[in-house]
ZAKOL-22848 format. One record per residue: residue in one letter; x negated, y, z of N, C-alpha, C, CB in turn. Coordinates in nm, 2 decimals. Each point is the difference from the previous one (the first is absolute). Glycine has a CB too. Layout:
% ZAKOL-22848
[node "A", [X, Y, Z], [X, Y, Z], [X, Y, Z], [X, Y, Z]]
...
This chain:
% ZAKOL-22848
[node "X", [-13.50, 15.20, 0.42], [-0.11, 0.03, 0.09], [-0.06, -0.13, 0.05], [0.10, 0.23, 0.06]]
[node "X", [-0.23, -0.25, -0.06], [-0.06, -0.12, 0.05], [-0.01, 0.01, 0.16], [-0.14, -0.03, -0.22]]
[node "X", [0.12, -0.08, 0.28], [-0.01, 0.00, 0.15], [-0.12, 0.09, 0.04], [0.10, -0.23, 0.01]]
[node "X", [-0.21, 0.23, -0.08], [-0.11, 0.08, 0.03], [0.04, 0.15, -0.01], [-0.17, -0.18, -0.08]]
[node "X", [0.24, 0.21, -0.03], [0.05, 0.14, -0.01], [0.09, 0.04, 0.11], [-0.02, -0.02, -0.25]]
[node "X", [0.11, -0.07, 0.29], [0.09, 0.02, 0.10], [-0.07, 0.02, 0.14], [0.17, -0.13, -0.12]]
[node "X", [-0.27, 0.05, 0.14], [-0.07, 0.02, 0.13], [-0.08, 0.13, 0.00], [-0.02, -0.25, 0.01]]
[node "X", [-0.04, 0.29, -0.12], [-0.07, 0.13, 0.00], [0.10, 0.11, 0.01], [-0.17, -0.10, -0.15]]
[node "X", [0.29, 0.09, 0.09], [0.10, 0.11, 0.02], [0.04, 0.01, 0.14], [0.08, -0.05, -0.23]]
[node "X", [-0.06, -0.06, 0.30], [0.04, 0.00, 0.14], [-0.11, 0.05, 0.09], [0.15, -0.19, -0.04]]
[node "X", [-0.27, 0.15, 0.01], [-0.12, 0.05, 0.07], [-0.01, 0.15, -0.01], [-0.12, -0.22, -0.03]]
[node "X", [0.15, 0.28, -0.08], [-0.01, 0.14, -0.02], [0.11, 0.07, 0.08], [-0.09, -0.03, -0.23]]
[node "X", [0.21, -0.03, 0.23], [0.11, 0.06, 0.08], [-0.04, -0.01, 0.15], [0.17, -0.07, -0.17]]
[node "X", [-0.22, -0.04, 0.21], [-0.03, -0.02, 0.14], [-0.11, 0.09, 0.05], [0.06, -0.24, -0.03]]
[node "X", [-0.16, 0.26, -0.06], [-0.11, 0.09, 0.03], [0.05, 0.14, 0.02], [-0.16, -0.14, -0.12]]
[node "X", [0.25, 0.19, 0.03], [0.06, 0.13, 0.01], [0.08, 0.02, 0.12], [0.00, 0.00, -0.25]]
[node "X", [0.07, -0.10, 0.29], [0.08, 0.00, 0.12], [-0.08, 0.01, 0.12], [0.18, -0.12, -0.11]]
[node "X", [-0.29, 0.04, 0.11], [-0.09, 0.01, 0.12], [-0.06, 0.13, 0.03], [-0.06, -0.23, -0.05]]
[node "X", [0.04, 0.31, -0.06], [-0.05, 0.14, 0.02], [0.10, 0.09, 0.06], [-0.15, -0.04, -0.20]]
[node "X", [0.28, 0.00, 0.20], [0.11, 0.08, 0.05], [0.02, -0.03, 0.15], [0.10, 0.01, -0.23]]
[node "X", [-0.16, -0.12, 0.28], [0.02, -0.03, 0.14], [0.09, -0.13, 0.03], [-0.03, 0.24, 0.04]]
[node "X", [0.03, -0.28, 0.08], [0.07, -0.12, 0.04], [0.15, -0.01, -0.04], [-0.17, -0.02, 0.18]]
[node "X", [0.24, 0.13, -0.18], [0.14, -0.01, -0.04], [0.02, -0.04, -0.14], [0.04, 0.18, 0.16]]
[node "X", [-0.14, -0.17, -0.25], [0.00, -0.04, -0.14], [-0.07, -0.13, -0.02], [0.02, 0.24, -0.06]]
[node "X", [-0.11, -0.28, 0.15], [-0.08, -0.12, -0.01], [0.08, -0.12, 0.05], [-0.21, 0.14, 0.02]]
[node "X", [0.33, -0.16, -0.08], [0.09, -0.11, 0.04], [0.04, -0.07, -0.12], [0.08, 0.13, 0.20]]
[node "X", [-0.06, -0.26, -0.19], [0.03, -0.08, -0.12], [0.12, 0.04, -0.07], [-0.12, -0.19, 0.11]]
[node "X", [0.23, 0.22, -0.03], [0.13, 0.04, -0.06], [-0.01, 0.12, -0.08], [0.11, -0.11, 0.18]]
[node "X", [-0.20, 0.21, -0.14], [-0.01, 0.12, -0.07], [-0.07, -0.02, -0.14], [-0.01, 0.13, 0.22]]
[node "X", [-0.09, -0.21, -0.22], [-0.08, -0.03, -0.12], [0.09, -0.08, -0.10], [-0.22, 0.00, 0.13]]
[node "X", [0.29, -0.10, -0.07], [0.09, -0.08, -0.09], [0.11, 0.08, -0.06], [-0.05, -0.20, 0.14]]
[node "X", [0.11, 0.29, -0.06], [0.11, 0.08, -0.05], [-0.05, 0.09, -0.11], [0.11, -0.01, 0.22]]
[node "X", [-0.23, 0.07, -0.20], [-0.06, 0.09, -0.10], [-0.03, -0.08, -0.13], [-0.10, 0.15, 0.19]]
[node "X", [0.05, -0.27, -0.17], [-0.03, -0.08, -0.12], [0.13, -0.04, -0.08], [-0.20, -0.09, 0.12]]
[node "X", [0.30, 0.05, -0.05], [0.13, -0.04, -0.06], [0.05, 0.13, -0.08], [0.06, -0.18, 0.18]]
[node "X", [-0.07, 0.29, -0.12], [0.05, 0.12, -0.07], [-0.08, 0.04, -0.12], [0.09, 0.08, 0.22]]
[node "X", [-0.23, -0.08, -0.20], [-0.09, 0.04, -0.11], [0.01, -0.10, -0.12], [-0.15, 0.11, 0.17]]
[node "X", [0.16, -0.24, -0.14], [0.00, -0.11, -0.10], [0.14, -0.01, -0.06], [-0.19, -0.12, 0.12]]
[node "X", [0.29, 0.18, -0.06], [0.14, -0.01, -0.04], [0.05, -0.14, -0.02], [-0.03, 0.22, -0.11]]
[node "X", [0.00, -0.30, 0.22], [0.05, -0.14, 0.00], [0.13, -0.02, 0.07], [-0.24, -0.07, -0.01]]
[node "X", [0.29, 0.17, 0.07], [0.14, 0.00, 0.06], [0.03, -0.13, 0.07], [0.06, 0.15, -0.17]]
[node "X", [0.04, -0.22, 0.12], [0.05, -0.12, 0.06], [-0.05, -0.13, -0.07], [0.21, 0.13, 0.07]]
[node "X", [-0.31, -0.11, -0.14], [-0.06, -0.12, -0.08], [-0.08, -0.09, 0.11], [-0.02, 0.14, -0.22]]
[node "X", [0.09, -0.24, 0.26], [-0.06, -0.09, 0.11], [-0.13, -0.06, -0.04], [0.23, -0.05, 0.07]]
[node "X", [-0.25, 0.00, -0.20], [-0.12, -0.06, -0.04], [-0.11, 0.11, 0.00], [0.12, -0.16, -0.14]]
[node "X", [-0.10, 0.28, 0.10], [-0.10, 0.10, 0.00], [-0.03, 0.04, 0.15], [0.08, 0.09, -0.23]]
[node "X", [0.02, -0.08, 0.31], [-0.03, 0.03, 0.14], [-0.08, -0.11, 0.07], [0.22, 0.13, 0.01]]
[node "X", [-0.20, -0.25, -0.04], [-0.07, -0.11, 0.06], [-0.15, 0.00, -0.05], [0.21, -0.13, 0.02]]
[node "X", [-0.23, 0.16, -0.15], [-0.13, 0.01, -0.06], [-0.08, 0.12, 0.07], [0.09, -0.09, -0.22]]
[node "X", [-0.02, 0.20, 0.25], [-0.05, 0.11, 0.07], [-0.05, -0.04, 0.14], [0.15, 0.16, -0.13]]
[node "X", [-0.06, -0.23, 0.20], [-0.03, -0.05, 0.14], [-0.12, -0.10, 0.00], [0.25, 0.03, 0.06]]
[node "X", [-0.25, -0.11, -0.16], [-0.12, -0.10, -0.01], [-0.13, 0.08, -0.02], [0.15, -0.17, -0.10]]
[node "X", [-0.15, 0.27, 0.01], [-0.12, 0.08, -0.01], [-0.03, 0.08, 0.12], [0.05, 0.02, -0.24]]
[node "X", [0.04, 0.03, 0.31], [-0.02, 0.07, 0.13], [-0.06, -0.09, 0.10], [0.19, 0.15, -0.04]]
[node "X", [-0.14, -0.27, 0.06], [-0.06, -0.10, 0.10], [-0.13, -0.05, -0.05], [0.23, -0.06, 0.07]]
[node "X", [-0.26, 0.06, -0.20], [-0.13, -0.04, -0.05], [-0.11, 0.09, 0.05], [0.11, -0.10, -0.20]]
[node "X", [-0.07, 0.23, 0.21], [-0.10, 0.10, 0.05], [-0.04, -0.03, 0.14], [0.10, 0.18, -0.15]]
[node "X", [-0.01, -0.23, 0.23], [-0.03, -0.04, 0.14], [-0.08, -0.13, 0.00], [0.21, 0.12, 0.08]]
[node "X", [-0.17, -0.22, -0.16], [-0.07, -0.13, -0.01], [-0.14, 0.02, -0.05], [0.22, -0.12, -0.03]]
[node "X", [-0.24, 0.21, -0.06], [-0.13, 0.03, -0.06], [-0.09, 0.08, 0.10], [0.10, -0.01, -0.23]]
[node "X", [-0.04, 0.06, 0.34], [-0.08, 0.07, 0.10], [-0.02, 0.15, -0.04], [-0.11, -0.21, 0.06]]
[node "X", [0.18, 0.26, -0.16], [-0.01, 0.14, -0.05], [0.08, 0.09, 0.10], [-0.04, -0.08, -0.24]]
[node "X", [0.15, 0.03, 0.28], [0.08, 0.07, 0.10], [0.01, -0.09, 0.12], [0.13, 0.13, -0.18]]
[node "X", [-0.11, -0.07, 0.30], [0.02, -0.07, 0.12], [0.11, 0.06, 0.08], [-0.24, -0.07, 0.00]]
[node "X", [0.31, -0.01, 0.09], [0.11, 0.06, 0.08], [-0.06, 0.09, 0.11], [0.14, -0.21, -0.05]]
[node "X", [-0.06, 0.31, 0.08], [-0.04, 0.10, 0.11], [-0.06, 0.12, -0.06], [-0.03, -0.19, 0.16]]
[node "X", [0.06, 0.30, -0.10], [-0.05, 0.13, -0.05], [-0.11, 0.05, 0.10], [0.22, 0.06, -0.11]]
[node "X", [-0.19, -0.07, 0.24], [-0.09, 0.04, 0.10], [0.04, -0.07, 0.13], [-0.05, 0.23, -0.11]]
[node "X", [-0.02, -0.19, 0.22], [0.03, -0.07, 0.13], [0.15, 0.03, 0.05], [-0.25, 0.02, 0.06]]
[node "X", [0.30, 0.09, -0.10], [0.14, 0.03, 0.03], [0.10, -0.07, -0.08], [-0.07, 0.22, 0.08]]
[node "X", [0.03, -0.26, -0.20], [0.08, -0.07, -0.10], [-0.07, -0.13, -0.05], [0.11, 0.22, -0.07]]
[node "X", [-0.13, -0.32, 0.16], [-0.10, -0.10, -0.03], [0.05, -0.12, -0.09], [-0.08, 0.06, 0.21]]
[node "X", [0.21, -0.06, -0.25], [0.04, -0.11, -0.08], [0.10, 0.05, -0.11], [-0.03, -0.16, 0.20]]
[node "X", [0.10, 0.06, -0.26], [0.10, 0.03, -0.10], [0.11, 0.09, 0.06], [-0.06, -0.22, -0.13]]
[node "X", [0.12, 0.31, 0.05], [-0.01, 0.02, -0.14], [-0.12, 0.09, -0.04], [0.25, -0.03, -0.01]]
[node "X", [-0.32, 0.07, 0.10], [-0.12, 0.09, -0.03], [-0.11, -0.08, -0.06], [0.06, 0.16, 0.19]]
[node "X", [-0.14, -0.09, -0.27], [-0.12, -0.07, -0.06], [-0.11, 0.10, -0.02], [0.15, -0.16, -0.12]]
[node "X", [-0.27, 0.10, 0.09], [-0.12, 0.09, -0.03], [-0.08, -0.07, -0.11], [-0.01, 0.09, 0.23]]
[node "X", [-0.07, -0.02, -0.30], [-0.09, -0.04, -0.11], [-0.13, -0.06, 0.07], [0.10, 0.17, -0.17]]
[node "X", [-0.14, -0.28, 0.13], [-0.13, -0.06, 0.05], [-0.11, 0.05, -0.09], [0.12, -0.20, 0.09]]
[node "X", [-0.24, 0.15, -0.06], [-0.12, 0.04, -0.08], [-0.02, -0.09, -0.12], [-0.10, 0.08, 0.21]]
[node "X", [0.18, -0.18, -0.22], [-0.01, -0.10, -0.11], [0.04, 0.07, -0.14], [0.04, -0.19, 0.16]]
[node "X", [-0.11, 0.17, -0.26], [0.03, 0.05, -0.13], [0.12, -0.07, -0.06], [-0.24, 0.07, -0.04]]
[node "X", [0.32, 0.01, -0.04], [0.11, -0.06, -0.07], [-0.06, -0.07, -0.12], [0.15, 0.19, 0.07]]
[node "X", [-0.08, -0.30, -0.11], [-0.04, -0.08, -0.12], [0.02, 0.09, -0.12], [0.06, -0.22, 0.11]]
[node "X", [-0.14, 0.19, -0.21], [0.00, 0.08, -0.12], [0.11, -0.06, -0.10], [-0.24, 0.06, 0.02]]
């Protein structure tokens, strides 16, 4: 899976979790779901690639920390208006 594919996969997971509310809009929930769905288990290199892709979504401005005024920072997140890279 390329880094772009991984970022798109994570963005889809994150978007789905956002629709479920703040309890699911947390980084650990998305990462755990991704590890399970990708079946990367204890593969440290794959986990680190996943974490890099996850943090790229924040550096690219596609995701931002905080869900709402009651949950303003990490581990909560929200989707910005910026488009995802193709």
